[in-house]
Phi, psi and omega in degrees: 000126179260144177246139178283140177278130180284131179272160175282134181300147184298310180200145178281160174282151177289160178301325179293318178295317179299319177295324176296316178297319180299316179295321178294320179295317178297320178294317179295321176300316181295318179298314181294318178299322177296317178298316180293324178297317178298317179297317178298320179296317178299317180295320183287333184267012177289124178246185180294144179259146183273334181214168185296325180298316179296320181296316180297316180295317180293323178295322177296313178300318178302313183291326176295314179299316179297319179295319179294324179292319179295313180297319179299318179298316178299315182293322176299321178296317178297320179295316178299319178297317180295319178295321177296321178295327175298315179298322182278349182084018181245014181296138176082013179255125180300130181285347178267303188259346178082003177275164179289136176283136182303142180300322180298319178295317179291331175297321179281318184223084186295349178258015180300139179259344186230148172292167185296324179295313181290325177295317178298320179295319178296319181292322180290328176293329182265005181294134179296340180294335179300328185270356183281000000 
């Protein structure tokens, strides 16, 4: 088994850039928490259904709400990790190779843990075609 040597990041983000990322992460956290609160409310307010069609629709909505809550929980953890990395001075560093994650990737997903190359490699390793 070979291990990749972690490189030293090319350059740190400026304090202004870090603050912008921190504000974006906090806003995303607030948005997700609002969505999860709405999903919890939907789940709590389920009452008896009068017919089978309503039950099927409600079951679908229930499964969507549960899925959204699970995804939201995962994303909240990633956001918390990114905020912690800002505090530690390691924000934007790929957890696999140790290189700086591209600014364009962080603009789209400020809680990204991997650079695009490492993320692509992870996805290709998990591809169902590998097992065919």
